[in-house]
N, C-alpha and C positions, 0 to 999 in steps of 0.2 A: 315335920317326922323326916329321920330320914333315910337314903335307901339307901343300902350299897350296892353292889352287882357282883352276882355269886361268884361264888368260888370260880368257877370254873373258869370265868371269865378274865377274872386276877392273875392266877396263877398260872397257867395254862391255853402256850398259846396252841391256836388255828390257823389247821394246810392242811389243802388239797389237793395231794398229784393229780395230772391232765390222764397218770394210764389211767388211772382206780376213780375210776367217776361214785362208785359204789359205796367209799368210805372216806369217814373225813379222820383224822390225826388229832390228839389235846394233847402235841410235846410242853413235858416240864422243862425247868431250864437242869434241873440233872438227869435228863436222857430218857424220863421214862413216857412210854408212848402212850392211850390205852385209845384205844379203835371203837370207836362210832357209828353206828348210820348215821348218811345226809340224811338231812328230815323231811326231802325231799324225794326218797329213795322209793321206789311205789312196791312197797311191801306198808310204807304205812297209809296207803289207802283199802289192804289188801285182813284178813285174815289171816293170820298165824297157827298154824298148828302144830305146828314142830320143829327146832331146831336142832340140827344131828352134827354133833361135835368130833365123828368117822367120816369122814374126809369121802372113801372109800372101800365101802362096805360091802357092792360087791364082790369085789374079787378082796374080801380076808386081808388087805396087802393094807391098809390103813391106816393111818394113827388116830388113838384117838386123842382128843390136843385135851380133850375135860380130865382124863384121868397123867397128865401132864402129870410133875412135881420138882419143884424145884428148892437147894437147899443152898442157901449160905449166899452172902454177899455180891460171890459175881452170881448166884446163880444158876450152879448147877446140875442140870438133869433139863434145861430147856435148850425147848427144842430150836430152828438155829432156822427157821424160816426170811426167802429168798418172796421177791417183791408176786414173781407170782402163786407161792402157796400156795392153797385154801384153808383160812381159817374154817369156814364153815358151810352149812349148806343149811339153808329157810328152806323151810316148806310150809306152801299157802293151803287151805280150804279148800284154793281150785288146784289142787292139784299143781301150781308153775313150785316149781327150784330156786332158786338163785346163793351164785356158789359166792363169798364170798371169800376176797381172796386181799392175803398178806396186805401187797401196797409199798410195802420197803423192803428193806431189810433191819433183822434186829432175832433179839431171843423173843421164844415167849413165858413170859410169867408167870400167867395164870390166864383162864379163862372167866369168861363166870358163868361157873355152874347152876346161880338164879335165873339163867333162861332154861333148861335145860324144864325147872317148869312151870316157868309159868314167863312166855313167848309173850306175853300181853308187854314185857316191861322195852320188851326194843321202842312200842307203837307209846309206850306213857312216859316211858325218861327214860329216851335214846341217853340223854348223857350223865348222867347219872348208875342207880340202877340197870337205867338195860343197855350198859358197854357193851361191844362185843368181848374182847381179849386187852390185854398189859401187853407190854413185849417193853424190853429195852433195848433200845434206837443206840448205833454207833454212833456213838459223838464226833465224826466227825463226816454224818452226811445228812445232805440237807436235802430237803424235800422238796 
């Protein structure tokens, strides 16, 4: 029986930024970057209660990333992200919160809306159904 490597291993290059130890980046040659939580992150050992896409709800100034919509080939309407921009807040059952940052410059294409209803996907399938976000990174930028 021949075993083939997964689609993620064949098509995407895996990157980790030194300044952002929370996430791993899966970059496709087309420039699409999938942001996933690292497998050794502290959240993987806890029960996740909720994933908050509005990163500043207390002051009502935050932008709810789950309500962003993009249009067209150039992804107009996507939020521009800087390395220090918060993508989401992961809340665990023991009331600990983890602020996940983008870590790279790019345009937010979509966030994983499925995590709002099924937050355990982050632990069960972190590189498939449990991804955090999809970004269009700048082509000349290296990780």
